[in-house]
Every structure is written in C-alpha cells, then in structure tokens.
C-alpha distance (Angstrom), angle and dihedral (degrees) to the residues before:
residue distance angle dihedral
M1 . . .
V2 3.80 . .
Q3 3.78 113.1 .
A4 3.77 120.3 -140.9
M5 3.79 112.8 -115.1
A6 3.75 120.7 -114.8
E7 3.75 113.7 -111.3
L8 3.75 140.0 -167.7
R9 3.78 115.7 -123.2
W10 3.76 129.8 -174.8
N11 3.79 109.3 -119.4
I12 3.78 102.8 -150.4
M13 3.81 92.9 -167.9
L14 3.81 94.3 53.3
G15 3.80 94.5 34.2
E16 3.81 91.9 -132.6
W17 3.77 143.7 93.3
V18 3.82 116.9 -94.8
I19 3.80 130.9 -168.7
V20 3.81 116.0 -122.3
T21 3.82 114.0 -162.3
P22 3.80 115.1 178.0
N23 3.83 93.4 175.1
R24 3.82 92.8 63.3
A25 3.80 89.2 70.8
T26 3.83 88.1 73.8
R27 3.82 95.4 58.1
P28 3.79 115.9 115.0
F29 3.76 118.6 -107.1
Q30 3.76 121.5 -140.0
D31 3.77 114.4 -97.6
E32 3.79 132.6 164.8
K33 3.83 92.3 -101.9
R34 3.81 94.4 59.3
P35 3.80 123.7 67.8
C36 3.77 114.3 -119.7
P37 3.83 107.3 -100.0
F38 3.83 91.5 -145.4
C39 3.81 98.5 53.4
P40 3.83 114.7 106.8
G41 3.79 113.0 -92.7
Q42 3.80 96.9 36.3
P43 3.83 116.3 122.6
E44 3.82 94.5 -92.1
T45 3.80 97.5 36.8
K46 3.80 102.5 52.2
G47 3.76 120.9 126.7
D48 3.77 136.0 38.8
W49 3.82 113.2 -44.1
E50 3.78 140.1 138.6
V51 3.82 98.6 -169.7
L52 3.81 119.6 19.3
T53 3.80 132.4 -168.2
L54 3.80 119.1 -158.3
K55 3.77 135.0 179.9
N56 3.79 108.0 -103.4
R57 3.82 107.0 -114.1
Y58 3.80 90.1 -159.2
A59 3.78 98.3 40.6
A60 3.78 121.1 172.9
L61 3.82 90.3 -144.9
Q62 3.81 134.3 36.9
P63 3.80 127.3 -151.6
D64 3.82 93.8 -140.6
D65 3.80 92.6 63.6
H66 3.77 106.3 91.4
P67 3.79 121.1 -124.9
V68 3.78 117.7 -115.2
R69 3.80 124.1 -155.3
L70 3.78 105.9 -114.0
D71 3.77 131.7 -151.7
S72 3.79 113.0 -174.1
E73 3.81 89.9 -150.4
L74 3.81 93.0 58.9
V75 3.83 110.4 21.5
I76 3.78 123.5 52.0
G77 3.82 97.7 177.1
T78 3.79 141.1 13.2
S79 3.81 141.1 155.0
A80 3.81 115.6 -69.3
H81 3.79 125.0 -130.0
G82 3.79 133.2 -163.8
Y83 3.78 150.2 89.4
C84 3.80 129.7 -83.2
K85 3.79 123.6 -161.4
V86 3.79 133.8 178.1
I87 3.79 114.4 -139.8
I88 3.80 113.1 -162.5
E89 3.79 102.8 -157.4
S90 3.81 97.9 -161.7
R91 3.79 141.9 0.8
E92 3.83 82.6 -109.7
H93 3.80 89.0 59.1
D94 3.79 95.3 171.7
R95 3.80 88.6 63.6
Q96 3.80 114.8 108.4
I97 3.80 116.0 -117.8
E98 3.80 92.4 -122.6
M99 3.82 88.6 61.8
M100 3.84 93.8 56.7
D101 3.77 121.2 102.9
R102 3.79 121.8 -116.3
A103 3.82 94.1 -99.1
Q104 3.82 92.4 54.7
L105 3.81 92.1 44.9
E106 3.80 89.6 53.7
K107 3.83 90.4 52.3
V108 3.81 90.6 48.7
F109 3.81 94.5 50.1
R110 3.82 92.0 44.7
E111 3.81 88.6 53.7
Y112 3.80 92.4 50.0
I113 3.81 89.5 50.5
R114 3.83 91.1 48.1
V115 3.82 91.9 49.9
F116 3.82 92.9 45.7
N117 3.82 90.3 50.0
D118 3.83 91.8 48.2
L119 3.80 91.3 50.1
E120 3.79 93.2 44.9
A121 3.83 89.6 55.0
K122 3.82 92.6 56.2
E123 3.78 121.1 97.9
G124 3.79 118.5 -106.2
C-alpha cells in the first residue's frame, strides 16, 4: 500500500503553516484487546532501560521527503520533511512527569537533549 506523503499547507484562517498527514489515520488506537506497545517486554521495549527513544512507526514527517523553501505569498502547499521520535520517559510510561523523582527527571531531560542534538546534526 502506498502511503500519502505528509505536506505543509498554509492555513489562511490561522495565518500559519500546518502539517497534514493522511497516513496517520491508519495507525492503531489502543484498546483493551491489544497489548500496549510501550510497556516493557514488548518487541521494541525489551532490555534494560530507564528512558527509551524509538522511531515513530506512524510518524507525521519523514526524513526522505526533501525540504522545500516556502514563501506564504507564493506557495500554499508542499511536501513536509522531518523526523519523529517517541521518547518513553519511564518503564512506568503512564506515570506523569511531575510524579517522577529528580534522578528520573534528569535522565529524561538528558535524553531529550541527546535526541535534539542528534536531530540537529542531520542534514536538511
């Protein structure tokens, strides 16, 4: 099945660019019959970890789409480009960040910084 590419569109009512991603409508939603994909022990969450970063299987943006210079006066839509990651902040991933202790918060923020630095170093 060919997935539709994400695109940037100028929203004239908001006066800003928005991302339109038709392929995200096909992502599975959590229900009681399906195991949570982020719980420890699932295929992508095996092993010993305290904070885990995964590639988003249902990403809004793709790195292989090439960025296009946009001018809101001339272009009203174009392909979108970027990276999407999922950061699981704790093995107890349903726990709110404000309930984490200082040591876990430090690990979470260090992971965000590492991911931001990795993405910043990529071309495009």
